[in-house]
C-alpha positions as CSV (number, residue, x, y, z in Angstrom):
1,M,-27.9,-65.4,66.4
2,K,-25.7,-67.3,68.7
3,R,-26.5,-70.9,69.5
4,S,-27.4,-69.9,73.1
5,E,-29.7,-67.1,72.1
6,M,-33.3,-67.9,71.3
7,D,-35.1,-65.0,69.7
8,I,-38.7,-64.3,70.9
9,T,-39.7,-63.9,67.3
10,T,-39.2,-67.7,66.9
11,L,-41.7,-68.5,69.6
12,S,-44.1,-65.9,68.4
13,A,-44.0,-67.2,64.9
14,L,-44.6,-70.7,66.1
15,A,-47.5,-69.8,68.4
16,E,-49.9,-69.4,65.5
17,P,-51.4,-72.9,64.7
18,N,-51.2,-72.6,60.9
19,R,-47.5,-71.7,61.1
20,M,-46.8,-74.6,63.5
21,N,-48.6,-76.9,61.0
22,I,-46.4,-75.6,58.2
23,V,-43.3,-76.2,60.2
24,Q,-44.5,-79.7,60.9
25,L,-45.1,-80.3,57.2
26,L,-41.6,-79.0,56.3
27,R,-40.0,-81.3,58.9
28,D,-40.4,-84.0,56.3
29,G,-38.7,-82.0,53.5
30,P,-39.0,-78.9,51.3
31,L,-42.4,-78.0,49.7
32,T,-43.8,-75.3,47.4
33,V,-46.3,-72.8,48.6
34,G,-49.0,-74.6,46.6
35,E,-48.2,-78.0,48.2
36,I,-48.3,-76.4,51.6
37,A,-51.6,-74.7,50.9
38,D,-53.2,-77.9,49.5
39,R,-52.1,-80.1,52.4
40,L,-53.3,-77.7,55.0
41,G,-56.5,-76.7,53.2
42,L,-55.4,-73.0,53.0
43,R,-55.7,-70.6,50.2
44,Q,-52.4,-69.8,48.6
45,P,-52.4,-66.2,49.8
46,Q,-52.9,-67.4,53.3
47,A,-50.1,-69.9,53.1
48,S,-47.8,-67.2,51.6
49,K,-48.6,-64.8,54.4
50,H,-47.7,-67.4,57.0
51,L,-44.5,-68.4,55.1
52,K,-43.5,-64.7,55.1
53,V,-43.7,-64.5,58.9
54,L,-41.8,-67.8,59.2
55,S,-39.2,-66.5,56.7
56,D,-38.9,-63.1,58.5
57,S,-38.3,-64.9,61.8
58,G,-35.6,-67.0,60.2
59,I,-37.4,-70.4,60.6
60,V,-37.7,-71.1,56.9
61,E,-35.9,-70.1,53.8
62,A,-37.1,-70.1,50.2
63,Q,-35.3,-71.3,47.1
64,V,-36.5,-69.9,43.8
65,D,-37.0,-72.4,41.0
66,A,-38.4,-70.7,37.9
67,N,-41.7,-69.3,39.1
68,R,-42.0,-71.5,42.2
69,R,-40.7,-70.8,45.7
70,I,-39.6,-74.0,47.5
71,Y,-39.5,-73.6,51.3
72,K,-37.4,-75.6,53.7
73,L,-36.7,-75.3,57.5
74,R,-33.5,-73.7,58.7
75,S,-31.8,-75.6,61.5
76,E,-30.4,-72.7,63.5
77,P,-33.6,-71.5,65.2
78,F,-34.3,-75.1,66.3
79,Q,-30.8,-75.5,67.6
80,A,-31.1,-72.3,69.6
81,M,-34.5,-73.5,71.0
82,D,-33.1,-76.9,71.9
83,Y,-30.1,-75.3,73.7
84,W,-32.6,-73.0,75.6
85,V,-34.8,-75.9,76.6
86,Q,-31.7,-77.9,77.7
87,S,-30.8,-75.1,80.0
88,F,-33.8,-76.0,82.1
89,R,-33.1,-79.7,82.2
90,H,-31.4,-79.5,85.6
91,I,-34.7,-78.1,87.1
92,M,-36.7,-81.0,85.7
93,E,-34.2,-83.5,86.9
94,D,-34.1,-82.0,90.4
95,R,-37.9,-82.1,90.7
96,L,-38.0,-85.7,89.4
97,E,-35.4,-86.7,91.9
98,S,-37.3,-85.1,94.7
99,L,-40.5,-86.9,93.6
100,D,-38.6,-90.2,93.5
101,N,-37.2,-89.6,97.0
102,Y,-40.7,-88.7,98.3
103,L,-42.2,-91.9,96.7
104,R,-39.5,-94.1,98.2
105,E,-40.2,-92.5,101.6
106,L,-43.9,-93.2,101.3
107,Q,-43.2,-96.8,100.3
108,N,-40.8,-97.3,103.2
109,K,-43.5,-95.9,105.7
110,K,-46.1,-98.2,104.2
111,Q,-43.8,-101.3,104.6
112,R,-43.1,-100.5,108.3
């Protein structure tokens, strides 16, 4: 995936609340399936199911350590998402500038 391409599977995977919670946990560092399940109050099979979706979408990757799988976030999907959001920044800035101009105009009318 190019940096400028955001895959819809990324957004789709993150749309599910448990998966978003998993991503937020992994933001602080790698965790095992068991640690994720414990912290979120999920059963291990549920956590594994969500981690599979996150893995298939490229958001997380697993490292095998003996009989444990340690999951961590991959940076590429978030870089693509950031690039995509930044492409809308000019729209937000234009609207804020218009609002600022309107508020100045109102203030000038009030002072007259």
